[in-house]
All heavy atoms as atom14 arrays in JSON, in Angstrom:
{
  "sequence": "MSAWCQSSIDWAYPPDPSPWSDEEREALRRRARAALAALREELGEGRQVRDESLL",
  "atom14_mask": [
    [1, 1, 1, 1, 1, 1, 1, 1, 0, 0, 0, 0, 0, 0],
    [1, 1, 1, 1, 1, 1, 0, 0, 0, 0, 0, 0, 0, 0],
    [1, 1, 1, 1, 1, 0, 0, 0, 0, 0, 0, 0, 0, 0],
    [1, 1, 1, 1, 1, 1, 1, 1, 1, 1, 1, 1, 1, 1],
    [1, 1, 1, 1, 1, 1, 0, 0, 0, 0, 0, 0, 0, 0],
    [1, 1, 1, 1, 1, 1, 1, 1, 1, 0, 0, 0, 0, 0],
    [1, 1, 1, 1, 1, 1, 0, 0, 0, 0, 0, 0, 0, 0],
    [1, 1, 1, 1, 1, 1, 0, 0, 0, 0, 0, 0, 0, 0],
    [1, 1, 1, 1, 1, 1, 1, 1, 0, 0, 0, 0, 0, 0],
    [1, 1, 1, 1, 1, 1, 1, 1, 0, 0, 0, 0, 0, 0],
    [1, 1, 1, 1, 1, 1, 1, 1, 1, 1, 1, 1, 1, 1],
    [1, 1, 1, 1, 1, 0, 0, 0, 0, 0, 0, 0, 0, 0],
    [1, 1, 1, 1, 1, 1, 1, 1, 1, 1, 1, 1, 0, 0],
    [1, 1, 1, 1, 1, 1, 1, 0, 0, 0, 0, 0, 0, 0],
    [1, 1, 1, 1, 1, 1, 1, 0, 0, 0, 0, 0, 0, 0],
    [1, 1, 1, 1, 1, 1, 1, 1, 0, 0, 0, 0, 0, 0],
    [1, 1, 1, 1, 1, 1, 1, 0, 0, 0, 0, 0, 0, 0],
    [1, 1, 1, 1, 1, 1, 0, 0, 0, 0, 0, 0, 0, 0],
    [1, 1, 1, 1, 1, 1, 1, 0, 0, 0, 0, 0, 0, 0],
    [1, 1, 1, 1, 1, 1, 1, 1, 1, 1, 1, 1, 1, 1],
    [1, 1, 1, 1, 1, 1, 0, 0, 0, 0, 0, 0, 0, 0],
    [1, 1, 1, 1, 1, 1, 1, 1, 0, 0, 0, 0, 0, 0],
    [1, 1, 1, 1, 1, 1, 1, 1, 1, 0, 0, 0, 0, 0],
    [1, 1, 1, 1, 1, 1, 1, 1, 1, 0, 0, 0, 0, 0],
    [1, 1, 1, 1, 1, 1, 1, 1, 1, 1, 1, 0, 0, 0],
    [1, 1, 1, 1, 1, 1, 1, 1, 1, 0, 0, 0, 0, 0],
    [1, 1, 1, 1, 1, 0, 0, 0, 0, 0, 0, 0, 0, 0],
    [1, 1, 1, 1, 1, 1, 1, 1, 0, 0, 0, 0, 0, 0],
    [1, 1, 1, 1, 1, 1, 1, 1, 1, 1, 1, 0, 0, 0],
    [1, 1, 1, 1, 1, 1, 1, 1, 1, 1, 1, 0, 0, 0],
    [1, 1, 1, 1, 1, 1, 1, 1, 1, 1, 1, 0, 0, 0],
    [1, 1, 1, 1, 1, 0, 0, 0, 0, 0, 0, 0, 0, 0],
    [1, 1, 1, 1, 1, 1, 1, 1, 1, 1, 1, 0, 0, 0],
    [1, 1, 1, 1, 1, 0, 0, 0, 0, 0, 0, 0, 0, 0],
    [1, 1, 1, 1, 1, 0, 0, 0, 0, 0, 0, 0, 0, 0],
    [1, 1, 1, 1, 1, 1, 1, 1, 0, 0, 0, 0, 0, 0],
    [1, 1, 1, 1, 1, 0, 0, 0, 0, 0, 0, 0, 0, 0],
    [1, 1, 1, 1, 1, 0, 0, 0, 0, 0, 0, 0, 0, 0],
    [1, 1, 1, 1, 1, 1, 1, 1, 0, 0, 0, 0, 0, 0],
    [1, 1, 1, 1, 1, 1, 1, 1, 1, 1, 1, 0, 0, 0],
    [1, 1, 1, 1, 1, 1, 1, 1, 1, 0, 0, 0, 0, 0],
    [1, 1, 1, 1, 1, 1, 1, 1, 1, 0, 0, 0, 0, 0],
    [1, 1, 1, 1, 1, 1, 1, 1, 0, 0, 0, 0, 0, 0],
    [1, 1, 1, 1, 0, 0, 0, 0, 0, 0, 0, 0, 0, 0],
    [1, 1, 1, 1, 1, 1, 1, 1, 1, 0, 0, 0, 0, 0],
    [1, 1, 1, 1, 0, 0, 0, 0, 0, 0, 0, 0, 0, 0],
    [1, 1, 1, 1, 1, 1, 1, 1, 1, 1, 1, 0, 0, 0],
    [1, 1, 1, 1, 1, 1, 1, 1, 1, 0, 0, 0, 0, 0],
    [1, 1, 1, 1, 1, 1, 1, 0, 0, 0, 0, 0, 0, 0],
    [1, 1, 1, 1, 1, 1, 1, 1, 1, 1, 1, 0, 0, 0],
    [1, 1, 1, 1, 1, 1, 1, 1, 0, 0, 0, 0, 0, 0],
    [1, 1, 1, 1, 1, 1, 1, 1, 1, 0, 0, 0, 0, 0],
    [1, 1, 1, 1, 1, 1, 0, 0, 0, 0, 0, 0, 0, 0],
    [1, 1, 1, 1, 1, 1, 1, 1, 0, 0, 0, 0, 0, 0],
    [1, 1, 1, 1, 1, 1, 1, 1, 0, 0, 0, 0, 0, 0]
  ],
  "atom14_positions": [
    [[0.82, -1.18, 0.0], [0.0, 0.0, 0.0], [0.87, 1.25, 0.0], [0.53, 2.24, -0.62], [-0.93, -0.04, 1.22], [-2.11, 0.85, 1.06], [-3.42, 0.41, 2.19], [-3.65, 1.94, 3.0], [0.0, 0.0, 0.0], [0.0, 0.0, 0.0], [0.0, 0.0, 0.0], [0.0, 0.0, 0.0], [0.0, 0.0, 0.0], [0.0, 0.0, 0.0]],
    [[1.99, 1.18, 0.67], [2.9, 2.32, 0.71], [3.44, 2.66, -0.68], [3.46, 3.82, -1.08], [4.05, 2.03, 1.67], [4.94, 3.11, 1.68], [0.0, 0.0, 0.0], [0.0, 0.0, 0.0], [0.0, 0.0, 0.0], [0.0, 0.0, 0.0], [0.0, 0.0, 0.0], [0.0, 0.0, 0.0], [0.0, 0.0, 0.0], [0.0, 0.0, 0.0]],
    [[3.86, 1.64, -1.41], [4.37, 1.88, -2.77], [3.28, 2.45, -3.66], [3.53, 3.35, -4.48], [4.92, 0.59, -3.36], [0.0, 0.0, 0.0], [0.0, 0.0, 0.0], [0.0, 0.0, 0.0], [0.0, 0.0, 0.0], [0.0, 0.0, 0.0], [0.0, 0.0, 0.0], [0.0, 0.0, 0.0], [0.0, 0.0, 0.0], [0.0, 0.0, 0.0]],
    [[2.07, 1.94, -3.5], [0.94, 2.45, -4.29], [0.72, 3.93, -3.97], [0.55, 4.76, -4.86], [-0.29, 1.62, -3.99], [-1.52, 1.99, -4.75], [-1.59, 2.51, -6.02], [-2.86, 1.89, -4.31], [-2.89, 2.72, -6.38], [-3.7, 2.34, -5.34], [-3.44, 1.44, -3.13], [-5.08, 2.36, -5.23], [-4.82, 1.46, -3.03], [-5.63, 1.92, -4.07]],
    [[0.74, 4.27, -2.71], [0.55, 5.65, -2.29], [1.64, 6.56, -2.86], [1.36, 7.69, -3.27], [0.52, 5.73, -0.77], [0.07, 7.34, -0.14], [0.0, 0.0, 0.0], [0.0, 0.0, 0.0], [0.0, 0.0, 0.0], [0.0, 0.0, 0.0], [0.0, 0.0, 0.0], [0.0, 0.0, 0.0], [0.0, 0.0, 0.0], [0.0, 0.0, 0.0]],
    [[2.86, 6.07, -2.9], [3.97, 6.87, -3.44], [3.76, 7.22, -4.91], [4.26, 8.23, -5.39], [5.29, 6.13, -3.26], [5.73, 5.98, -1.82], [5.99, 7.33, -1.18], [6.65, 8.19, -1.74], [5.47, 7.51, 0.02], [0.0, 0.0, 0.0], [0.0, 0.0, 0.0], [0.0, 0.0, 0.0], [0.0, 0.0, 0.0], [0.0, 0.0, 0.0]],
    [[2.98, 6.39, -5.62], [2.73, 6.67, -7.04], [1.73, 7.8, -7.23], [1.47, 8.21, -8.36], [2.25, 5.4, -7.76], [0.92, 5.09, -7.4], [0.0, 0.0, 0.0], [0.0, 0.0, 0.0], [0.0, 0.0, 0.0], [0.0, 0.0, 0.0], [0.0, 0.0, 0.0], [0.0, 0.0, 0.0], [0.0, 0.0, 0.0], [0.0, 0.0, 0.0]],
    [[1.19, 8.33, -6.14], [0.24, 9.44, -6.24], [0.94, 10.78, -6.45], [0.29, 11.79, -6.67], [-0.63, 9.52, -4.98], [0.13, 9.99, -3.88], [0.0, 0.0, 0.0], [0.0, 0.0, 0.0], [0.0, 0.0, 0.0], [0.0, 0.0, 0.0], [0.0, 0.0, 0.0], [0.0, 0.0, 0.0], [0.0, 0.0, 0.0], [0.0, 0.0, 0.0]],
    [[2.26, 10.76, -6.38], [3.05, 11.99, -6.51], [3.86, 11.96, -7.8], [4.45, 10.94, -8.15], [4.01, 12.15, -5.31], [3.19, 12.26, -4.02], [4.93, 13.35, -5.48], [4.03, 12.2, -2.76], [0.0, 0.0, 0.0], [0.0, 0.0, 0.0], [0.0, 0.0, 0.0], [0.0, 0.0, 0.0], [0.0, 0.0, 0.0], [0.0, 0.0, 0.0]],
    [[3.87, 13.05, -8.51], [4.73, 13.19, -9.68], [6.12, 13.55, -9.16], [6.39, 14.71, -8.85], [4.19, 14.27, -10.61], [5.08, 14.51, -11.81], [6.14, 13.87, -11.93], [4.71, 15.36, -12.64], [0.0, 0.0, 0.0], [0.0, 0.0, 0.0], [0.0, 0.0, 0.0], [0.0, 0.0, 0.0], [0.0, 0.0, 0.0], [0.0, 0.0, 0.0]],
    [[6.97, 12.55, -9.03], [8.29, 12.76, -8.41], [9.22, 13.6, -9.28], [10.19, 14.16, -8.77], [8.92, 11.43, -8.04], [8.17, 10.8, -6.91], [7.28, 9.77, -6.99], [8.17, 11.2, -5.54], [6.74, 9.5, -5.75], [7.27, 10.37, -4.84], [8.84, 12.18, -4.83], [7.05, 10.48, -3.48], [8.6, 12.3, -3.46], [7.72, 11.45, -2.81]],
    [[8.92, 13.74, -10.55], [9.73, 14.62, -11.41], [9.5, 16.08, -11.02], [10.41, 16.9, -11.12], [9.38, 14.4, -12.88], [0.0, 0.0, 0.0], [0.0, 0.0, 0.0], [0.0, 0.0, 0.0], [0.0, 0.0, 0.0], [0.0, 0.0, 0.0], [0.0, 0.0, 0.0], [0.0, 0.0, 0.0], [0.0, 0.0, 0.0], [0.0, 0.0, 0.0]],
    [[8.29, 16.38, -10.59], [7.97, 17.73, -10.13], [6.81, 17.63, -9.13], [5.63, 17.79, -9.49], [7.6, 18.65, -11.31], [7.53, 20.1, -10.91], [8.69, 20.8, -10.58], [6.31, 20.76, -10.82], [8.63, 22.13, -10.18], [6.24, 22.09, -10.41], [7.41, 22.76, -10.11], [7.36, 24.08, -9.71], [0.0, 0.0, 0.0], [0.0, 0.0, 0.0]],
    [[7.12, 17.35, -7.85], [6.09, 17.1, -6.84], [5.0, 18.16, -6.68], [3.88, 17.81, -6.33], [6.9, 16.92, -5.55], [8.22, 16.4, -6.03], [8.47, 17.12, -7.33], [0.0, 0.0, 0.0], [0.0, 0.0, 0.0], [0.0, 0.0, 0.0], [0.0, 0.0, 0.0], [0.0, 0.0, 0.0], [0.0, 0.0, 0.0], [0.0, 0.0, 0.0]],
    [[5.27, 19.45, -6.94], [4.18, 20.42, -6.78], [3.04, 20.24, -7.8], [1.94, 20.76, -7.6], [4.84, 21.78, -6.97], [6.28, 21.55, -6.66], [6.56, 20.13, -7.11], [0.0, 0.0, 0.0], [0.0, 0.0, 0.0], [0.0, 0.0, 0.0], [0.0, 0.0, 0.0], [0.0, 0.0, 0.0], [0.0, 0.0, 0.0], [0.0, 0.0, 0.0]],
    [[3.31, 19.53, -8.9], [2.26, 19.3, -9.89], [1.12, 18.49, -9.26], [1.33, 17.76, -8.3], [2.8, 18.53, -11.09], [3.42, 19.45, -12.13], [3.34, 20.68, -11.98], [3.99, 18.92, -13.1], [0.0, 0.0, 0.0], [0.0, 0.0, 0.0], [0.0, 0.0, 0.0], [0.0, 0.0, 0.0], [0.0, 0.0, 0.0], [0.0, 0.0, 0.0]],
    [[-0.06, 18.6, -9.85], [-1.18, 17.79, -9.35], [-0.87, 16.29, -9.46], [-0.06, 15.86, -10.29], [-2.33, 18.16, -10.29], [-1.95, 19.47, -10.87], [-0.44, 19.48, -10.93], [0.0, 0.0, 0.0], [0.0, 0.0, 0.0], [0.0, 0.0, 0.0], [0.0, 0.0, 0.0], [0.0, 0.0, 0.0], [0.0, 0.0, 0.0], [0.0, 0.0, 0.0]],
    [[-1.53, 15.53, -8.65], [-1.36, 14.08, -8.65], [-1.77, 13.51, -10.01], [-2.74, 13.95, -10.61], [-2.24, 13.46, -7.56], [-2.23, 12.06, -7.67], [0.0, 0.0, 0.0], [0.0, 0.0, 0.0], [0.0, 0.0, 0.0], [0.0, 0.0, 0.0], [0.0, 0.0, 0.0], [0.0, 0.0, 0.0], [0.0, 0.0, 0.0], [0.0, 0.0, 0.0]],
    [[-1.03, 12.5, -10.48], [-1.42, 11.85, -11.73], [-2.6, 10.9, -11.56], [-3.1, 10.35, -12.54], [-0.15, 11.08, -12.13], [0.58, 10.85, -10.86], [0.24, 12.02, -9.98], [0.0, 0.0, 0.0], [0.0, 0.0, 0.0], [0.0, 0.0, 0.0], [0.0, 0.0, 0.0], [0.0, 0.0, 0.0], [0.0, 0.0, 0.0], [0.0, 0.0, 0.0]],
    [[-3.06, 10.72, -10.35], [-4.17, 9.8, -10.08], [-5.52, 10.38, -10.49], [-5.77, 11.57, -10.37], [-4.25, 9.49, -8.6], [-3.26, 8.5, -8.11], [-2.19, 7.99, -8.78], [-3.25, 7.9, -6.84], [-1.51, 7.11, -7.99], [-2.15, 7.03, -6.79], [-4.06, 8.01, -5.73], [-1.84, 6.28, -5.67], [-3.75, 7.26, -4.61], [-2.66, 6.4, -4.59]],
    [[-6.4, 9.48, -10.88], [-7.79, 9.85, -11.15], [-8.55, 9.9, -9.83], [-8.08, 9.41, -8.79], [-8.44, 8.79, -12.05], [-8.52, 7.55, -11.35], [0.0, 0.0, 0.0], [0.0, 0.0, 0.0], [0.0, 0.0, 0.0], [0.0, 0.0, 0.0], [0.0, 0.0, 0.0], [0.0, 0.0, 0.0], [0.0, 0.0, 0.0], [0.0, 0.0, 0.0]],
    [[-9.74, 10.46, -9.85], [-10.59, 10.49, -8.66], [-10.9, 9.07, -8.18], [-10.95, 8.81, -6.99], [-11.91, 11.22, -8.93], [-11.72, 12.72, -9.11], [-10.66, 13.25, -8.69], [-12.63, 13.36, -9.68], [0.0, 0.0, 0.0], [0.0, 0.0, 0.0], [0.0, 0.0, 0.0], [0.0, 0.0, 0.0], [0.0, 0.0, 0.0], [0.0, 0.0, 0.0]],
    [[-11.07, 8.16, -9.13], [-11.37, 6.76, -8.78], [-10.2, 6.12, -8.04], [-10.4, 5.38, -7.07], [-11.69, 5.95, -10.04], [-12.98, 6.36, -10.72], [-12.85, 7.6, -11.6], [-11.72, 8.0, -11.97], [-13.91, 8.2, -11.88], [0.0, 0.0, 0.0], [0.0, 0.0, 0.0], [0.0, 0.0, 0.0], [0.0, 0.0, 0.0], [0.0, 0.0, 0.0]],
    [[-8.98, 6.41, -8.46], [-7.82, 5.83, -7.79], [-7.65, 6.42, -6.39], [-7.34, 5.71, -5.44], [-6.55, 6.03, -8.6], [-5.42, 5.17, -8.09], [-4.34, 4.91, -9.12], [-4.21, 5.67, -10.09], [-3.6, 3.93, -8.92], [0.0, 0.0, 0.0], [0.0, 0.0, 0.0], [0.0, 0.0, 0.0], [0.0, 0.0, 0.0], [0.0, 0.0, 0.0]],
    [[-7.91, 7.71, -6.24], [-7.84, 8.32, -4.9], [-8.88, 7.69, -3.97], [-8.59, 7.4, -2.81], [-8.05, 9.84, -4.99], [-6.8, 10.59, -5.39], [-6.98, 12.09, -5.25], [-7.84, 12.66, -6.28], [-7.43, 12.95, -7.5], [-6.18, 12.71, -7.86], [-8.27, 13.46, -8.37], [0.0, 0.0, 0.0], [0.0, 0.0, 0.0], [0.0, 0.0, 0.0]],
    [[-10.08, 7.47, -4.48], [-11.13, 6.85, -3.66], [-10.78, 5.4, -3.32], [-11.05, 4.94, -2.21], [-12.48, 6.92, -4.36], [-13.63, 6.4, -3.52], [-13.75, 7.05, -2.15], [-13.5, 8.27, -2.01], [-14.1, 6.33, -1.19], [0.0, 0.0, 0.0], [0.0, 0.0, 0.0], [0.0, 0.0, 0.0], [0.0, 0.0, 0.0], [0.0, 0.0, 0.0]],
    [[-10.16, 4.69, -4.25], [-9.74, 3.31, -3.97], [-8.72, 3.28, -2.83], [-8.78, 2.42, -1.95], [-9.17, 2.67, -5.23], [0.0, 0.0, 0.0], [0.0, 0.0, 0.0], [0.0, 0.0, 0.0], [0.0, 0.0, 0.0], [0.0, 0.0, 0.0], [0.0, 0.0, 0.0], [0.0, 0.0, 0.0], [0.0, 0.0, 0.0], [0.0, 0.0, 0.0]],
    [[-7.78, 4.23, -2.84], [-6.81, 4.31, -1.75], [-7.51, 4.61, -0.43], [-7.2, 4.01, 0.6], [-5.74, 5.36, -2.02], [-4.76, 5.57, -0.86], [-3.91, 4.32, -0.64], [-3.88, 6.77, -1.09], [0.0, 0.0, 0.0], [0.0, 0.0, 0.0], [0.0, 0.0, 0.0], [0.0, 0.0, 0.0], [0.0, 0.0, 0.0], [0.0, 0.0, 0.0]],
    [[-8.46, 5.52, -0.44], [-9.2, 5.84, 0.79], [-9.88, 4.59, 1.35], [-9.83, 4.33, 2.55], [-10.24, 6.93, 0.52], [-9.65, 8.29, 0.31], [-10.76, 9.33, 0.1], [-10.19, 10.58, -0.28], [-10.21, 11.1, -1.51], [-10.81, 10.46, -2.5], [-9.64, 12.26, -1.77], [0.0, 0.0, 0.0], [0.0, 0.0, 0.0], [0.0, 0.0, 0.0]],
    [[-10.53, 3.83, 0.48], [-11.21, 2.61, 0.93], [-10.22, 1.62, 1.52], [-10.47, 1.04, 2.58], [-11.97, 1.96, -0.23], [-13.26, 2.67, -0.59], [-14.12, 1.84, -1.54], [-13.42, 1.46, -2.75], [-13.37, 2.18, -3.87], [-13.97, 3.35, -3.92], [-12.71, 1.74, -4.92], [0.0, 0.0, 0.0], [0.0, 0.0, 0.0], [0.0, 0.0, 0.0]],
    [[-9.09, 1.42, 0.85], [-8.09, 0.47, 1.36], [-7.49, 0.94, 2.67], [-7.23, 0.15, 3.57], [-6.98, 0.26, 0.33], [-7.38, -0.69, -0.76], [-6.28, -0.85, -1.75], [-5.58, -2.1, -1.57], [-4.57, -2.49, -2.32], [-4.12, -1.7, -3.28], [-3.99, -3.65, -2.12], [0.0, 0.0, 0.0], [0.0, 0.0, 0.0], [0.0, 0.0, 0.0]],
    [[-7.26, 2.23, 2.8], [-6.7, 2.77, 4.04], [-7.68, 2.58, 5.2], [-7.28, 2.19, 6.3], [-6.34, 4.25, 3.87], [0.0, 0.0, 0.0], [0.0, 0.0, 0.0], [0.0, 0.0, 0.0], [0.0, 0.0, 0.0], [0.0, 0.0, 0.0], [0.0, 0.0, 0.0], [0.0, 0.0, 0.0], [0.0, 0.0, 0.0], [0.0, 0.0, 0.0]],
    [[-8.96, 2.86, 4.95], [-9.96, 2.66, 6.01], [-10.05, 1.19, 6.4], [-10.17, 0.86, 7.58], [-11.33, 3.19, 5.55], [-11.42, 4.71, 5.56], [-12.83, 5.21, 5.35], [-13.38, 4.83, 4.06], [-13.39, 5.61, 2.98], [-12.88, 6.81, 3.02], [-13.92, 5.17, 1.86], [0.0, 0.0, 0.0], [0.0, 0.0, 0.0], [0.0, 0.0, 0.0]],
    [[-9.99, 0.29, 5.42], [-10.05, -1.14, 5.7], [-8.82, -1.59, 6.49], [-8.93, -2.38, 7.43], [-10.16, -1.93, 4.39], [0.0, 0.0, 0.0], [0.0, 0.0, 0.0], [0.0, 0.0, 0.0], [0.0, 0.0, 0.0], [0.0, 0.0, 0.0], [0.0, 0.0, 0.0], [0.0, 0.0, 0.0], [0.0, 0.0, 0.0], [0.0, 0.0, 0.0]],
    [[-7.64, -1.07, 6.13], [-6.42, -1.43, 6.85], [-6.48, -0.93, 8.29], [-6.07, -1.64, 9.22], [-5.2, -0.85, 6.14], [0.0, 0.0, 0.0], [0.0, 0.0, 0.0], [0.0, 0.0, 0.0], [0.0, 0.0, 0.0], [0.0, 0.0, 0.0], [0.0, 0.0, 0.0], [0.0, 0.0, 0.0], [0.0, 0.0, 0.0], [0.0, 0.0, 0.0]],
    [[-6.98, 0.27, 8.5], [-7.11, 0.82, 9.84], [-8.07, -0.02, 10.67], [-7.79, -0.35, 11.82], [-7.59, 2.28, 9.78], [-7.8, 2.98, 11.11], [-6.5, 3.05, 11.92], [-8.37, 4.36, 10.89], [0.0, 0.0, 0.0], [0.0, 0.0, 0.0], [0.0, 0.0, 0.0], [0.0, 0.0, 0.0], [0.0, 0.0, 0.0], [0.0, 0.0, 0.0]],
    [[-9.19, -0.39, 10.09], [-10.17, -1.22, 10.81], [-9.56, -2.57, 11.17], [-9.75, -3.07, 12.29], [-11.42, -1.4, 9.96], [0.0, 0.0, 0.0], [0.0, 0.0, 0.0], [0.0, 0.0, 0.0], [0.0, 0.0, 0.0], [0.0, 0.0, 0.0], [0.0, 0.0, 0.0], [0.0, 0.0, 0.0], [0.0, 0.0, 0.0], [0.0, 0.0, 0.0]],
    [[-8.82, -3.17, 10.24], [-8.18, -4.47, 10.51], [-7.15, -4.35, 11.62], [-7.07, -5.22, 12.5], [-7.55, -5.01, 9.23], [0.0, 0.0, 0.0], [0.0, 0.0, 0.0], [0.0, 0.0, 0.0], [0.0, 0.0, 0.0], [0.0, 0.0, 0.0], [0.0, 0.0, 0.0], [0.0, 0.0, 0.0], [0.0, 0.0, 0.0], [0.0, 0.0, 0.0]],
    [[-6.37, -3.29, 11.61], [-5.37, -3.08, 12.65], [-6.02, -2.91, 14.02], [-5.61, -3.52, 15.0], [-4.51, -1.85, 12.32], [-3.47, -1.47, 13.36], [-2.44, -2.59, 13.54], [-2.78, -0.18, 12.98], [0.0, 0.0, 0.0], [0.0, 0.0, 0.0], [0.0, 0.0, 0.0], [0.0, 0.0, 0.0], [0.0, 0.0, 0.0], [0.0, 0.0, 0.0]],
    [[-7.07, -2.1, 14.06], [-7.77, -1.89, 15.33], [-8.36, -3.2, 15.86], [-8.29, -3.47, 17.05], [-8.86, -0.85, 15.15], [-8.33, 0.56, 15.05], [-9.42, 1.54, 14.77], [-8.94, 2.91, 14.92], [-9.55, 3.97, 14.41], [-10.67, 3.82, 13.74], [-9.04, 5.17, 14.58], [0.0, 0.0, 0.0], [0.0, 0.0, 0.0], [0.0, 0.0, 0.0]],
    [[-8.93, -4.0, 14.97], [-9.5, -5.27, 15.39], [-8.41, -6.22, 15.89], [-8.57, -6.9, 16.9], [-10.28, -5.92, 14.25], [-10.96, -7.19, 14.7], [-12.04, -7.64, 13.77], [-12.65, -6.8, 13.08], [-12.28, -8.86, 13.72], [0.0, 0.0, 0.0], [0.0, 0.0, 0.0], [0.0, 0.0, 0.0], [0.0, 0.0, 0.0], [0.0, 0.0, 0.0]],
    [[-7.31, -6.26, 15.18], [-6.21, -7.15, 15.55], [-5.63, -6.77, 16.92], [-5.31, -7.64, 17.72], [-5.11, -7.09, 14.48], [-3.98, -8.04, 14.69], [-4.34, -9.5, 14.47], [-5.28, -9.77, 13.71], [-3.66, -10.36, 15.07], [0.0, 0.0, 0.0], [0.0, 0.0, 0.0], [0.0, 0.0, 0.0], [0.0, 0.0, 0.0], [0.0, 0.0, 0.0]],
    [[-5.51, -5.48, 17.18], [-4.95, -5.02, 18.45], [-5.92, -5.18, 19.61], [-5.5, -5.32, 20.75], [-4.49, -3.57, 18.34], [-3.29, -3.32, 17.44], [-3.05, -1.83, 17.31], [-2.07, -4.03, 17.98], [0.0, 0.0, 0.0], [0.0, 0.0, 0.0], [0.0, 0.0, 0.0], [0.0, 0.0, 0.0], [0.0, 0.0, 0.0], [0.0, 0.0, 0.0]],
    [[-7.2, -5.13, 19.33], [-8.2, -5.32, 20.36], [-8.56, -4.05, 21.1], [-8.02, -2.96, 20.85], [0.0, 0.0, 0.0], [0.0, 0.0, 0.0], [0.0, 0.0, 0.0], [0.0, 0.0, 0.0], [0.0, 0.0, 0.0], [0.0, 0.0, 0.0], [0.0, 0.0, 0.0], [0.0, 0.0, 0.0], [0.0, 0.0, 0.0], [0.0, 0.0, 0.0]],
    [[-9.46, -4.21, 22.04], [-10.03, -3.08, 22.79], [-9.01, -2.36, 23.66], [-9.18, -1.2, 23.99], [-11.17, -3.59, 23.67], [-12.32, -4.21, 22.91], [-13.39, -3.22, 22.56], [-13.53, -2.22, 23.28], [-14.07, -3.44, 21.55], [0.0, 0.0, 0.0], [0.0, 0.0, 0.0], [0.0, 0.0, 0.0], [0.0, 0.0, 0.0], [0.0, 0.0, 0.0]],
    [[-7.95, -3.03, 24.07], [-6.99, -2.44, 24.98], [-6.05, -1.43, 24.34], [-5.26, -0.78, 25.03], [0.0, 0.0, 0.0], [0.0, 0.0, 0.0], [0.0, 0.0, 0.0], [0.0, 0.0, 0.0], [0.0, 0.0, 0.0], [0.0, 0.0, 0.0], [0.0, 0.0, 0.0], [0.0, 0.0, 0.0], [0.0, 0.0, 0.0], [0.0, 0.0, 0.0]],
    [[-6.11, -1.28, 23.05], [-5.22, -0.36, 22.34], [-6.03, 0.67, 21.57], [-7.13, 0.41, 21.13], [-4.34, -1.11, 21.32], [-3.51, -2.19, 21.9], [-2.35, -1.61, 22.64], [-1.55, -2.68, 23.2], [-0.34, -2.53, 23.62], [0.24, -1.36, 23.56], [0.31, -3.54, 24.12], [0.0, 0.0, 0.0], [0.0, 0.0, 0.0], [0.0, 0.0, 0.0]],
    [[-5.45, 1.83, 21.41], [-6.1, 2.88, 20.64], [-5.21, 3.24, 19.46], [-4.01, 3.46, 19.62], [-6.33, 4.11, 21.51], [-7.1, 5.2, 20.81], [-7.34, 6.39, 21.71], [-6.49, 6.75, 22.52], [-8.49, 7.0, 21.56], [0.0, 0.0, 0.0], [0.0, 0.0, 0.0], [0.0, 0.0, 0.0], [0.0, 0.0, 0.0], [0.0, 0.0, 0.0]],
    [[-5.81, 3.29, 18.28], [-5.08, 3.69, 17.07], [-5.8, 4.91, 16.53], [-6.98, 4.86, 16.18], [-5.09, 2.56, 16.02], [-4.36, 3.01, 14.75], [-4.45, 1.3, 16.59], [0.0, 0.0, 0.0], [0.0, 0.0, 0.0], [0.0, 0.0, 0.0], [0.0, 0.0, 0.0], [0.0, 0.0, 0.0], [0.0, 0.0, 0.0], [0.0, 0.0, 0.0]],
    [[-5.11, 6.02, 16.49], [-5.69, 7.26, 15.99], [-5.64, 7.31, 14.48], [-4.65, 6.93, 13.87], [-4.95, 8.47, 16.55], [-5.12, 8.61, 18.03], [-4.54, 9.86, 18.61], [-3.49, 10.49, 17.82], [-2.54, 11.23, 18.32], [-2.49, 11.44, 19.62], [-1.62, 11.77, 17.56], [0.0, 0.0, 0.0], [0.0, 0.0, 0.0], [0.0, 0.0, 0.0]],
    [[-6.69, 7.82, 13.9], [-6.74, 8.04, 12.46], [-6.33, 9.48, 12.21], [-7.09, 10.41, 12.48], [-8.15, 7.79, 11.95], [-8.27, 7.98, 10.45], [-7.29, 8.4, 9.8], [-9.37, 7.74, 9.91], [0.0, 0.0, 0.0], [0.0, 0.0, 0.0], [0.0, 0.0, 0.0], [0.0, 0.0, 0.0], [0.0, 0.0, 0.0], [0.0, 0.0, 0.0]],
    [[-5.13, 9.69, 11.73], [-4.64, 11.03, 11.44], [-4.52, 11.27, 9.93], [-3.79, 12.15, 9.49], [-3.29, 11.24, 12.11], [-3.4, 11.23, 13.63], [-2.09, 11.55, 14.32], [-1.07, 11.76, 13.64], [-2.08, 11.59, 15.56], [0.0, 0.0, 0.0], [0.0, 0.0, 0.0], [0.0, 0.0, 0.0], [0.0, 0.0, 0.0], [0.0, 0.0, 0.0]],
    [[-5.26, 10.47, 9.18], [-5.21, 10.61, 7.73], [-5.88, 11.9, 7.29], [-6.75, 12.45, 7.99], [-5.89, 9.42, 7.06], [-7.28, 9.45, 7.32], [0.0, 0.0, 0.0], [0.0, 0.0, 0.0], [0.0, 0.0, 0.0], [0.0, 0.0, 0.0], [0.0, 0.0, 0.0], [0.0, 0.0, 0.0], [0.0, 0.0, 0.0], [0.0, 0.0, 0.0]],
    [[-5.49, 12.34, 6.16], [-6.15, 13.49, 5.53], [-7.08, 12.99, 4.44], [-7.51, 13.74, 3.6], [-5.11, 14.44, 4.94], [-4.11, 15.0, 5.94], [-3.06, 15.84, 5.23], [-4.82, 15.83, 6.99], [0.0, 0.0, 0.0], [0.0, 0.0, 0.0], [0.0, 0.0, 0.0], [0.0, 0.0, 0.0], [0.0, 0.0, 0.0], [0.0, 0.0, 0.0]],
    [[-7.32, 11.69, 4.5], [-8.17, 11.09, 3.48], [-9.57, 11.46, 3.77], [-10.52, 11.2, 3.49], [-7.97, 9.57, 3.44], [-6.53, 9.11, 3.27], [-6.45, 7.59, 3.39], [-6.01, 9.51, 1.9], [0.0, 0.0, 0.0], [0.0, 0.0, 0.0], [0.0, 0.0, 0.0], [0.0, 0.0, 0.0], [0.0, 0.0, 0.0], [0.0, 0.0, 0.0]]
  ]
}
């Protein structure tokens, strides 16, 4: 997921807009939310994982 996220930036000129489509951005948001939910479930009630995403 990290490598996929890195492809959202035009590394030749990072200030340019992302080369991703709206659909690809939404797909990343869905996967990130799913990963966060899985992590929280795996860790259980005794742990807190903050969502600090800008997604």
